[in-house]
N, C-alpha and C positions, 0 to 999 in steps of 0.2 A: 047211248054210248057215252061212257065217261072218258074225259081226257085226263091227262096227268094233273093238270091244274085243278080240275073239278075234284079229283080224289084228294089232293092235298088240302083243299078248302073244307072238306067234310069233317065233321067231328067224329073221328074214328077212335074207339077206345084203345088204350095201350095194350090191354090183354083181354082175351076171351077164353073162358074155360069151357071145354067140351070134351067129349070122348073121341078117341081115335076112330072108333066105329062111326060115330055121327059125322065126323069130318069126311071120311071116305064115302059115306052114303050121300052126303050133300054133293060131293064132287061127281059121283056116279049119276045122280039125278040131273046134273047140268051138262053131262057129256053128250055131245051131239052126234057122234059117230064112233065106231070101234077104235079109230086112231086116238081120239080124245080119251076113251076109256083105258087104252093101253098106257097112257101117260100118267095115270093117277098114282100108281105105286112108286114109279121113279120120282115123281114130283114130291110126294110125301117124304120119301127117303132123303131127297135133297133138302127139304125144309128142316128135317130132323138134324141132319149133319151140319147144316149151316147155322143152327141155333134159332132159326126163324120160328119154329115151334119146339116146345119142350114137353117132356113127360114129367109128371109129378113123381117124386121119389117114393110115394106110398102106393104104388100100383102093384097088382099081382097079375101074373100070367096064368091062364088056365088052358090046359091042352084041349084040343078039339076032341070031341067024343068019337 
C-alpha cells in the first residue's frame, strides 16, 4: 500500500498518452466488485471535466455498429 509520501517521492511522468478505451479497460480490470465498476464512468467524467485528463484535438468518434 502506498502512502501519500511514497507517491510524492516516486518519479511519476507528467503526462501519459493512452486511449480512453485502454484507460477504462485498466480501471475495469482493477475493479474489485460491482460498486467499484459502477464508479468508473463517473470517475472518468470527473477527470475530464476537471482537466486531470484531456483528449487530443485530433480524435474522431465512430458510432457503434
